[in-house]
PDB file of N, CA, C and O in Angstrom, chain B, residues numbered from 101:
ATOM      1  N   MET B 101    -141.040-106.338-241.128  1.00  0.00           N
ATOM      2  CA  MET B 101    -141.813-105.138-241.362  1.00  0.00           C
ATOM      3  C   MET B 101    -141.064-104.278-242.382  1.00  0.00           C
ATOM      4  O   MET B 101    -139.868-104.025-242.237  1.00  0.00           O
ATOM      5  N   SER B 102    -141.759-103.850-243.375  1.00  0.00           N
ATOM      6  CA  SER B 102    -141.148-103.014-244.396  1.00  0.00           C
ATOM      7  C   SER B 102    -141.590-101.557-244.226  1.00  0.00           C
ATOM      8  O   SER B 102    -142.451-101.235-243.407  1.00  0.00           O
ATOM      9  N   TYR B 103    -140.993-100.726-245.001  1.00  0.00           N
ATOM     10  CA  TYR B 103    -141.305 -99.288-244.958  1.00  0.00           C
ATOM     11  C   TYR B 103    -142.791 -99.044-245.217  1.00  0.00           C
ATOM     12  O   TYR B 103    -143.383 -98.150-244.613  1.00  0.00           O
ATOM     13  N   HIS B 104    -143.389 -99.815-246.093  1.00  0.00           N
ATOM     14  CA  HIS B 104    -144.791 -99.628-246.475  1.00  0.00           C
ATOM     15  C   HIS B 104    -145.761-100.098-245.397  1.00  0.00           C
ATOM     16  O   HIS B 104    -146.939 -99.743-245.427  1.00  0.00           O
ATOM     17  N   ASP B 105    -145.281-100.884-244.458  1.00  0.00           N
ATOM     18  CA  ASP B 105    -146.141-101.367-243.381  1.00  0.00           C
ATOM     19  C   ASP B 105    -146.288-100.364-242.235  1.00  0.00           C
ATOM     20  O   ASP B 105    -147.166-100.510-241.385  1.00  0.00           O
ATOM     21  N   ILE B 106    -145.436 -99.358-242.219  1.00  0.00           N
ATOM     22  CA  ILE B 106    -145.494 -98.370-241.139  1.00  0.00           C
ATOM     23  C   ILE B 106    -146.625 -97.401-241.418  1.00  0.00           C
ATOM     24  O   ILE B 106    -146.745 -96.853-242.514  1.00  0.00           O
ATOM     25  N   ASP B 107    -147.450 -97.201-240.406  1.00  0.00           N
ATOM     26  CA  ASP B 107    -148.596 -96.300-240.542  1.00  0.00           C
ATOM     27  C   ASP B 107    -148.225 -94.952-239.919  1.00  0.00           C
ATOM     28  O   ASP B 107    -148.198 -94.800-238.697  1.00  0.00           O
ATOM     29  N   TYR B 108    -147.946 -94.000-240.773  1.00  0.00           N
ATOM     30  CA  TYR B 108    -147.634 -92.656-240.296  1.00  0.00           C
ATOM     31  C   TYR B 108    -148.923 -91.849-240.278  1.00  0.00           C
ATOM     32  O   TYR B 108    -149.570 -91.656-241.307  1.00  0.00           O
ATOM     33  N   ASP B 109    -149.278 -91.389-239.106  1.00  0.00           N
ATOM     34  CA  ASP B 109    -150.506 -90.610-238.964  1.00  0.00           C
ATOM     35  C   ASP B 109    -150.130 -89.136-238.829  1.00  0.00           C
ATOM     36  O   ASP B 109    -150.007 -88.609-237.724  1.00  0.00           O
ATOM     37  N   ASP B 110    -149.951 -88.487-239.972  1.00  0.00           N
ATOM     38  CA  ASP B 110    -149.546 -87.086-239.972  1.00  0.00           C
ATOM     39  C   ASP B 110    -150.635 -86.159-239.448  1.00  0.00           C
ATOM     40  O   ASP B 110    -150.342 -85.052-238.994  1.00  0.00           O
ATOM     41  N   ASP B 111    -151.878 -86.598-239.505  1.00  0.00           N
ATOM     42  CA  ASP B 111    -152.989 -85.759-239.090  1.00  0.00           C
ATOM     43  C   ASP B 111    -153.440 -86.056-237.661  1.00  0.00           C
ATOM     44  O   ASP B 111    -154.555 -85.692-237.287  1.00  0.00           O
ATOM     45  N   ALA B 112    -152.618 -86.697-236.870  1.00  0.00           N
ATOM     46  CA  ALA B 112    -153.006 -87.090-235.513  1.00  0.00           C
ATOM     47  C   ALA B 112    -153.375 -85.889-234.658  1.00  0.00           C
ATOM     48  O   ALA B 112    -154.356 -85.936-233.917  1.00  0.00           O
ATOM     49  N   GLU B 113    -152.606 -84.820-234.751  1.00  0.00           N
ATOM     50  CA  GLU B 113    -152.901 -83.635-233.953  1.00  0.00           C
ATOM     51  C   GLU B 113    -154.164 -82.942-234.444  1.00  0.00           C
ATOM     52  O   GLU B 113    -154.924 -82.399-233.642  1.00  0.00           O
ATOM     53  N   GLU B 114    -154.395 -82.955-235.745  1.00  0.00           N
ATOM     54  CA  GLU B 114    -155.562 -82.291-236.294  1.00  0.00           C
ATOM     55  C   GLU B 114    -156.853 -83.028-235.951  1.00  0.00           C
ATOM     56  O   GLU B 114    -157.921 -82.416-235.926  1.00  0.00           O
ATOM     57  N   LYS B 115    -156.775 -84.321-235.691  1.00  0.00           N
ATOM     58  CA  LYS B 115    -157.968 -85.099-235.376  1.00  0.00           C
ATOM     59  C   LYS B 115    -158.498 -84.782-233.985  1.00  0.00           C
ATOM     60  O   LYS B 115    -159.699 -84.893-233.739  1.00  0.00           O
ATOM     61  N   SER B 116    -157.614 -84.388-233.074  1.00  0.00           N
ATOM     62  CA  SER B 116    -158.088 -84.062-231.738  1.00  0.00           C
ATOM     63  C   SER B 116    -158.780 -82.707-231.773  1.00  0.00           C
ATOM     64  O   SER B 116    -158.361 -81.795-232.486  1.00  0.00           O
ATOM     65  N   GLU B 117    -159.824 -82.597-231.005  1.00  0.00           N
ATOM     66  CA  GLU B 117    -160.625 -81.384-230.997  1.00  0.00           C
ATOM     67  C   GLU B 117    -159.897 -80.288-230.218  1.00  0.00           C
ATOM     68  O   GLU B 117    -159.434 -80.504-229.098  1.00  0.00           O
ATOM     69  N   THR B 118    -159.807 -79.132-230.823  1.00  0.00           N
ATOM     70  CA  THR B 118    -159.185 -77.993-230.159  1.00  0.00           C
ATOM     71  C   THR B 118    -160.258 -77.258-229.374  1.00  0.00           C
ATOM     72  O   THR B 118    -161.280 -76.850-229.926  1.00  0.00           O
ATOM     73  N   THR B 119    -160.015 -77.096-228.091  1.00  0.00           N
ATOM     74  CA  THR B 119    -160.948 -76.380-227.231  1.00  0.00           C
ATOM     75  C   THR B 119    -160.325 -75.063-226.792  1.00  0.00           C
ATOM     76  O   THR B 119    -159.124 -74.846-226.954  1.00  0.00           O
ATOM     77  N   LEU B 120    -161.144 -74.200-226.242  1.00  0.00           N
ATOM     78  CA  LEU B 120    -160.639 -72.937-225.733  1.00  0.00           C
ATOM     79  C   LEU B 120    -159.596 -73.180-224.656  1.00  0.00           C
ATOM     80  O   LEU B 120    -158.577 -72.491-224.605  1.00  0.00           O
ATOM     81  N   GLN B 121    -159.849 -74.158-223.795  1.00  0.00           N
ATOM     82  CA  GLN B 121    -158.913 -74.477-222.724  1.00  0.00           C
ATOM     83  C   GLN B 121    -157.569 -74.949-223.279  1.00  0.00           C
ATOM     84  O   GLN B 121    -156.518 -74.514-222.809  1.00  0.00           O
ATOM     85  N   SER B 122    -157.598 -75.832-224.272  1.00  0.00           N
ATOM     86  CA  SER B 122    -156.336 -76.326-224.841  1.00  0.00           C
ATOM     87  C   SER B 122    -155.598 -75.209-225.571  1.00  0.00           C
ATOM     88  O   SER B 122    -154.368 -75.163-225.544  1.00  0.00           O
ATOM     89  N   ALA B 123    -156.335 -74.308-226.222  1.00  0.00           N
ATOM     90  CA  ALA B 123    -155.700 -73.181-226.901  1.00  0.00           C
ATOM     91  C   ALA B 123    -155.047 -72.245-225.891  1.00  0.00           C
ATOM     92  O   ALA B 123    -153.942 -71.755-226.126  1.00  0.00           O
ATOM     93  N   ARG B 124    -155.716 -71.994-224.775  1.00  0.00           N
ATOM     94  CA  ARG B 124    -155.139 -71.138-223.729  1.00  0.00           C
ATOM     95  C   ARG B 124    -153.890 -71.770-223.127  1.00  0.00           C
ATOM     96  O   ARG B 124    -152.904 -71.081-222.863  1.00  0.00           O
ATOM     97  N   GLU B 125    -153.935 -73.083-222.911  1.00  0.00           N
ATOM     98  CA  GLU B 125    -152.769 -73.783-222.356  1.00  0.00           C
ATOM     99  C   GLU B 125    -151.589 -73.714-223.312  1.00  0.00           C
ATOM    100  O   GLU B 125    -150.451 -73.522-222.884  1.00  0.00           O
ATOM    101  N   GLU B 126    -151.853 -73.868-224.591  1.00  0.00           N
ATOM    102  CA  GLU B 126    -150.796 -73.782-225.603  1.00  0.00           C
ATOM    103  C   GLU B 126    -150.190 -72.380-225.612  1.00  0.00           C
ATOM    104  O   GLU B 126    -148.969 -72.224-225.640  1.00  0.00           O
ATOM    105  N   LEU B 127    -151.047 -71.369-225.589  1.00  0.00           N
ATOM    106  CA  LEU B 127    -150.575 -69.984-225.567  1.00  0.00           C
ATOM    107  C   LEU B 127    -149.763 -69.706-224.308  1.00  0.00           C
ATOM    108  O   LEU B 127    -148.721 -69.053-224.370  1.00  0.00           O
ATOM    109  N   GLU B 128    -150.227 -70.191-223.187  1.00  0.00           N
ATOM    110  CA  GLU B 128    -149.526 -69.993-221.920  1.00  0.00           C
ATOM    111  C   GLU B 128    -148.148 -70.665-221.939  1.00  0.00           C
ATOM    112  O   GLU B 128    -147.162 -70.095-221.470  1.00  0.00           O
ATOM    113  N   TYR B 129    -148.097 -71.866-222.482  1.00  0.00           N
ATOM    114  CA  TYR B 129    -146.820 -72.585-222.561  1.00  0.00           C
ATOM    115  C   TYR B 129    -145.794 -71.775-223.349  1.00  0.00           C
ATOM    116  O   TYR B 129    -144.680 -71.550-222.876  1.00  0.00           O
ATOM    117  N   TRP B 130    -146.167 -71.339-224.546  1.00  0.00           N
ATOM    118  CA  TRP B 130    -145.229 -70.619-225.403  1.00  0.00           C
ATOM    119  C   TRP B 130    -144.889 -69.254-224.821  1.00  0.00           C
ATOM    120  O   TRP B 130    -143.749 -68.805-224.939  1.00  0.00           O
ATOM    121  N   THR B 131    -145.843 -68.593-224.202  1.00  0.00           N
ATOM    122  CA  THR B 131    -145.572 -67.295-223.591  1.00  0.00           C
ATOM    123  C   THR B 131    -144.527 -67.442-222.486  1.00  0.00           C
ATOM    124  O   THR B 131    -143.579 -66.660-222.415  1.00  0.00           O
ATOM    125  N   GLU B 132    -144.701 -68.441-221.630  1.00  0.00           N
ATOM    126  CA  GLU B 132    -143.734 -68.680-220.549  1.00  0.00           C
ATOM    127  C   GLU B 132    -142.356 -69.011-221.107  1.00  0.00           C
ATOM    128  O   GLU B 132    -141.347 -68.523-220.599  1.00  0.00           O
ATOM    129  N   LEU B 133    -142.308 -69.833-222.141  1.00  0.00           N
ATOM    130  CA  LEU B 133    -141.030 -70.204-222.744  1.00  0.00           C
ATOM    131  C   LEU B 133    -140.308 -68.974-223.297  1.00  0.00           C
ATOM    132  O   LEU B 133    -139.117 -68.786-223.049  1.00  0.00           O
ATOM    133  N   PHE B 134    -141.027 -68.142-224.041  1.00  0.00           N
ATOM    134  CA  PHE B 134    -140.407 -66.950-224.612  1.00  0.00           C
ATOM    135  C   PHE B 134    -140.031 -65.941-223.532  1.00  0.00           C
ATOM    136  O   PHE B 134    -139.016 -65.256-223.661  1.00  0.00           O
ATOM    137  N   GLN B 135    -140.822 -65.838-222.483  1.00  0.00           N
ATOM    138  CA  GLN B 135    -140.493 -64.931-221.389  1.00  0.00           C
ATOM    139  C   GLN B 135    -139.209 -65.378-220.693  1.00  0.00           C
ATOM    140  O   GLN B 135    -138.373 -64.549-220.335  1.00  0.00           O
ATOM    141  N   GLU B 136    -139.054 -66.685-220.502  1.00  0.00           N
ATOM    142  CA  GLU B 136    -137.820 -67.220-219.911  1.00  0.00           C
ATOM    143  C   GLU B 136    -136.614 -66.898-220.796  1.00  0.00           C
ATOM    144  O   GLU B 136    -135.558 -66.508-220.299  1.00  0.00           O
ATOM    145  N   GLN B 137    -136.779 -67.063-222.103  1.00  0.00           N
ATOM    146  CA  GLN B 137    -135.685 -66.746-223.022  1.00  0.00           C
ATOM    147  C   GLN B 137    -135.316 -65.269-222.927  1.00  0.00           C
ATOM    148  O   GLN B 137    -134.138 -64.910-222.908  1.00  0.00           O
ATOM    149  N   LYS B 138    -136.330 -64.427-222.867  1.00  0.00           N
ATOM    150  CA  LYS B 138    -136.095 -62.981-222.799  1.00  0.00           C
ATOM    151  C   LYS B 138    -135.393 -62.609-221.491  1.00  0.00           C
ATOM    152  O   LYS B 138    -134.497 -61.765-221.486  1.00  0.00           O
ATOM    153  N   ASN B 139    -135.797 -63.233-220.388  1.00  0.00           N
ATOM    154  CA  ASN B 139    -135.209 -62.923-219.088  1.00  0.00           C
ATOM    155  C   ASN B 139    -133.787 -63.452-218.948  1.00  0.00           C
ATOM    156  O   ASN B 139    -132.924 -62.781-218.381  1.00  0.00           O
ATOM    157  N   GLU B 140    -133.542 -64.652-219.461  1.00  0.00           N
ATOM    158  CA  GLU B 140    -132.236 -65.289-219.300  1.00  0.00           C
ATOM    159  C   GLU B 140    -131.161 -64.684-220.204  1.00  0.00           C
ATOM    160  O   GLU B 140    -130.008 -64.539-219.798  1.00  0.00           O
ATOM    161  N   LYS B 141    -131.544 -64.338-221.413  1.00  0.00           N
ATOM    162  CA  LYS B 141    -130.564 -63.800-222.363  1.00  0.00           C
ATOM    163  C   LYS B 141    -131.160 -62.595-223.107  1.00  0.00           C
ATOM    164  O   LYS B 141    -131.515 -62.701-224.281  1.00  0.00           O
ATOM    165  N   PRO B 142    -131.267 -61.468-222.429  1.00  0.00           N
ATOM    166  CA  PRO B 142    -131.900 -60.301-223.055  1.00  0.00           C
ATOM    167  C   PRO B 142    -131.174 -59.809-224.314  1.00  0.00           C
ATOM    168  O   PRO B 142    -131.807 -59.301-225.239  1.00  0.00           O
ATOM    169  N   GLU B 143    -129.851 -59.961-224.345  1.00  0.00           N
ATOM    170  CA  GLU B 143    -129.112 -59.501-225.526  1.00  0.00           C
ATOM    171  C   GLU B 143    -129.440 -60.352-226.750  1.00  0.00           C
ATOM    172  O   GLU B 143    -129.512 -59.835-227.865  1.00  0.00           O
ATOM    173  N   GLU B 144    -129.637 -61.645-226.550  1.00  0.00           N
ATOM    174  CA  GLU B 144    -130.042 -62.509-227.671  1.00  0.00           C
ATOM    175  C   GLU B 144    -131.470 -62.211-228.090  1.00  0.00           C
ATOM    176  O   GLU B 144    -131.792 -62.218-229.278  1.00  0.00           O
ATOM    177  N   TRP B 145    -132.323 -61.948-227.109  1.00  0.00           N
ATOM    178  CA  TRP B 145    -133.717 -61.604-227.419  1.00  0.00           C
ATOM    179  C   TRP B 145    -133.750 -60.344-228.287  1.00  0.00           C
ATOM    180  O   TRP B 145    -134.492 -60.279-229.268  1.00  0.00           O
ATOM    181  N   MET B 146    -132.950 -59.353-227.924  1.00  0.00           N
ATOM    182  CA  MET B 146    -132.928 -58.096-228.675  1.00  0.00           C
ATOM    183  C   MET B 146    -132.391 -58.316-230.095  1.00  0.00           C
ATOM    184  O   MET B 146    -132.785 -57.612-231.024  1.00  0.00           O
ATOM    185  N   PHE B 147    -131.498 -59.288-230.260  1.00  0.00           N
ATOM    186  CA  PHE B 147    -130.909 -59.541-231.570  1.00  0.00           C
ATOM    187  C   PHE B 147    -131.827 -60.387-232.455  1.00  0.00           C
ATOM    188  O   PHE B 147    -132.040 -60.060-233.623  1.00  0.00           O
ATOM    189  N   TYR B 148    -132.370 -61.475-231.899  1.00  0.00           N
ATOM    190  CA  TYR B 148    -133.140 -62.423-232.707  1.00  0.00           C
ATOM    191  C   TYR B 148    -134.620 -62.091-232.814  1.00  0.00           C
ATOM    192  O   TYR B 148    -135.285 -62.546-233.745  1.00  0.00           O
ATOM    193  N   ARG B 149    -135.139 -61.324-231.899  1.00  0.00           N
ATOM    194  CA  ARG B 149    -136.561 -60.988-231.889  1.00  0.00           C
ATOM    195  C   ARG B 149    -136.727 -59.476-232.006  1.00  0.00           C
ATOM    196  O   ARG B 149    -135.787 -58.716-231.775  1.00  0.00           O
ATOM    197  N   ASN B 150    -137.901 -59.066-232.356  1.00  0.00           N
ATOM    198  CA  ASN B 150    -138.217 -57.648-232.365  1.00  0.00           C
ATOM    199  C   ASN B 150    -138.352 -57.194-230.917  1.00  0.00           C
ATOM    200  O   ASN B 150    -139.268 -57.640-230.226  1.00  0.00           O
ATOM    201  N   PRO B 151    -137.469 -56.319-230.437  1.00  0.00           N
ATOM    202  CA  PRO B 151    -137.499 -55.935-229.025  1.00  0.00           C
ATOM    203  C   PRO B 151    -138.750 -55.166-228.631  1.00  0.00           C
ATOM    204  O   PRO B 151    -139.013 -54.986-227.442  1.00  0.00           O
ATOM    205  N   PHE B 152    -139.521 -54.714-229.602  1.00  0.00           N
ATOM    206  CA  PHE B 152    -140.734 -53.960-229.307  1.00  0.00           C
ATOM    207  C   PHE B 152    -141.957 -54.860-229.134  1.00  0.00           C
ATOM    208  O   PHE B 152    -143.035 -54.390-228.770  1.00  0.00           O
ATOM    209  N   LEU B 153    -141.781 -56.166-229.399  1.00  0.00           N
ATOM    210  CA  LEU B 153    -142.881 -57.106-229.254  1.00  0.00           C
ATOM    211  C   LEU B 153    -142.682 -57.947-228.000  1.00  0.00           C
ATOM    212  O   LEU B 153    -141.565 -58.354-227.681  1.00  0.00           O
ATOM    213  N   ASP B 154    -143.772 -58.199-227.298  1.00  0.00           N
ATOM    214  CA  ASP B 154    -143.730 -58.996-226.080  1.00  0.00           C
ATOM    215  C   ASP B 154    -143.728 -60.484-226.415  1.00  0.00           C
ATOM    216  O   ASP B 154    -144.124 -60.871-227.515  1.00  0.00           O
ATOM    217  N   PRO B 155    -143.288 -61.317-225.479  1.00  0.00           N
ATOM    218  CA  PRO B 155    -143.281 -62.768-225.701  1.00  0.00           C
ATOM    219  C   PRO B 155    -144.651 -63.343-226.055  1.00  0.00           C
ATOM    220  O   PRO B 155    -144.731 -64.334-226.781  1.00  0.00           O
ATOM    221  N   ASP B 156    -145.726 -62.737-225.556  1.00  0.00           N
ATOM    222  CA  ASP B 156    -147.047 -63.276-225.877  1.00  0.00           C
ATOM    223  C   ASP B 156    -147.403 -63.105-227.351  1.00  0.00           C
ATOM    224  O   ASP B 156    -148.205 -63.874-227.880  1.00  0.00           O
ATOM    225  N   VAL B 157    -146.825 -62.119-228.018  1.00  0.00           N
ATOM    226  CA  VAL B 157    -147.056 -61.941-229.457  1.00  0.00           C
ATOM    227  C   VAL B 157    -146.415 -63.094-230.228  1.00  0.00           C
ATOM    228  O   VAL B 157    -147.029 -63.670-231.126  1.00  0.00           O
ATOM    229  N   PHE B 158    -145.178 -63.422-229.868  1.00  0.00           N
ATOM    230  CA  PHE B 158    -144.498 -64.534-230.528  1.00  0.00           C
ATOM    231  C   PHE B 158    -145.217 -65.857-230.231  1.00  0.00           C
ATOM    232  O   PHE B 158    -145.310 -66.726-231.097  1.00  0.00           O
ATOM    233  N   ALA B 159    -145.719 -65.998-229.017  1.00  0.00           N
ATOM    234  CA  ALA B 159    -146.455 -67.206-228.648  1.00  0.00           C
ATOM    235  C   ALA B 159    -147.722 -67.334-229.484  1.00  0.00           C
ATOM    236  O   ALA B 159    -148.059 -68.430-229.930  1.00  0.00           O
ATOM    237  N   TYR B 160    -148.418 -66.241-229.698  1.00  0.00           N
ATOM    238  CA  TYR B 160    -149.642 -66.248-230.502  1.00  0.00           C
ATOM    239  C   TYR B 160    -149.348 -66.678-231.936  1.00  0.00           C
ATOM    240  O   TYR B 160    -150.132 -67.417-232.532  1.00  0.00           O
ATOM    241  N   TRP B 161    -148.234 -66.226-232.493  1.00  0.00           N
ATOM    242  CA  TRP B 161    -147.873 -66.574-233.866  1.00  0.00           C
ATOM    243  C   TRP B 161    -147.650 -68.071-234.031  1.00  0.00           C
ATOM    244  O   TRP B 161    -147.816 -68.594-235.132  1.00  0.00           O
ATOM    245  N   ILE B 162    -147.281 -68.765-232.976  1.00  0.00           N
ATOM    246  CA  ILE B 162    -147.021 -70.203-233.066  1.00  0.00           C
ATOM    247  C   ILE B 162    -148.313 -71.018-233.118  1.00  0.00           C
ATOM    248  O   ILE B 162    -148.317 -72.125-233.655  1.00  0.00           O
ATOM    249  N   LEU B 163    -149.386 -70.499-232.580  1.00  0.00           N
ATOM    250  CA  LEU B 163    -150.652 -71.232-232.556  1.00  0.00           C
ATOM    251  C   LEU B 163    -151.153 -71.502-233.968  1.00  0.00           C
ATOM    252  O   LEU B 163    -150.876 -70.746-234.899  1.00  0.00           O
ATOM    253  N   ASN B 164    -151.897 -72.599-234.107  1.00  0.00           N
ATOM    254  CA  ASN B 164    -152.493 -72.862-235.414  1.00  0.00           C
ATOM    255  C   ASN B 164    -153.737 -71.982-235.584  1.00  0.00           C
ATOM    256  O   ASN B 164    -154.165 -71.330-234.632  1.00  0.00           O
ATOM    257  N   ASP B 165    -154.309 -71.960-236.770  1.00  0.00           N
ATOM    258  CA  ASP B 165    -155.412 -71.055-237.073  1.00  0.00           C
ATOM    259  C   ASP B 165    -156.626 -71.274-236.169  1.00  0.00           C
ATOM    260  O   ASP B 165    -157.266 -70.318-235.731  1.00  0.00           O
ATOM    261  N   GLU B 166    -156.931 -72.527-235.901  1.00  0.00           N
ATOM    262  CA  GLU B 166    -158.094 -72.828-235.057  1.00  0.00           C
ATOM    263  C   GLU B 166    -157.883 -72.304-233.631  1.00  0.00           C
ATOM    264  O   GLU B 166    -158.796 -71.746-233.022  1.00  0.00           O
ATOM    265  N   GLU B 167    -156.683 -72.489-233.117  1.00  0.00           N
ATOM    266  CA  GLU B 167    -156.372 -71.997-231.775  1.00  0.00           C
ATOM    267  C   GLU B 167    -156.427 -70.471-231.722  1.00  0.00           C
ATOM    268  O   GLU B 167    -156.918 -69.889-230.755  1.00  0.00           O
ATOM    269  N   LYS B 168    -155.924 -69.843-232.761  1.00  0.00           N
ATOM    270  CA  LYS B 168    -155.964 -68.372-232.822  1.00  0.00           C
ATOM    271  C   LYS B 168    -157.401 -67.858-232.809  1.00  0.00           C
ATOM    272  O   LYS B 168    -157.712 -66.886-232.120  1.00  0.00           O
ATOM    273  N   LYS B 169    -158.270 -68.510-233.569  1.00  0.00           N
ATOM    274  CA  LYS B 169    -159.680 -68.088-233.602  1.00  0.00           C
ATOM    275  C   LYS B 169    -160.320 -68.216-232.228  1.00  0.00           C
ATOM    276  O   LYS B 169    -161.079 -67.340-231.815  1.00  0.00           O
ATOM    277  N   LEU B 170    -160.024 -69.292-231.518  1.00  0.00           N
ATOM    278  CA  LEU B 170    -160.610 -69.477-230.196  1.00  0.00           C
ATOM    279  C   LEU B 170    -160.101 -68.440-229.199  1.00  0.00           C
ATOM    280  O   LEU B 170    -160.864 -67.954-228.365  1.00  0.00           O
ATOM    281  N   ILE B 171    -158.832 -68.104-229.281  1.00  0.00           N
ATOM    282  CA  ILE B 171    -158.253 -67.112-228.375  1.00  0.00           C
ATOM    283  C   ILE B 171    -158.832 -65.726-228.638  1.00  0.00           C
ATOM    284  O   ILE B 171    -159.155 -64.998-227.699  1.00  0.00           O
ATOM    285  N   VAL B 172    -158.962 -65.365-229.892  1.00  0.00           N
ATOM    286  CA  VAL B 172    -159.423 -64.024-230.257  1.00  0.00           C
ATOM    287  C   VAL B 172    -160.904 -63.847-229.944  1.00  0.00           C
ATOM    288  O   VAL B 172    -161.322 -62.782-229.490  1.00  0.00           O
ATOM    289  N   HIS B 173    -161.692 -64.880-230.185  1.00  0.00           N
ATOM    290  CA  HIS B 173    -163.143 -64.742-229.995  1.00  0.00           C
ATOM    291  C   HIS B 173    -163.498 -65.158-228.646  1.00  0.00           C
ATOM    292  O   HIS B 173    -164.672 -65.121-228.277  1.00  0.00           O
TER     293      HIS B 173
END
């Protein structure tokens, strides 16, 4: 097998349909992760993140455009 025989599917995630449920799950995952970071190391959170923004704001920024549209509407 050579390098040219490998099929890289870069658009695999884009091919799956984004639903409101999947967008909410993605947002929930990132919100929980950022909340854990904030709770475990508040001094790092204050240094690396804007302390005036909640973890859900950072989680929203990670979503792709389609997911953001579904969450907002």
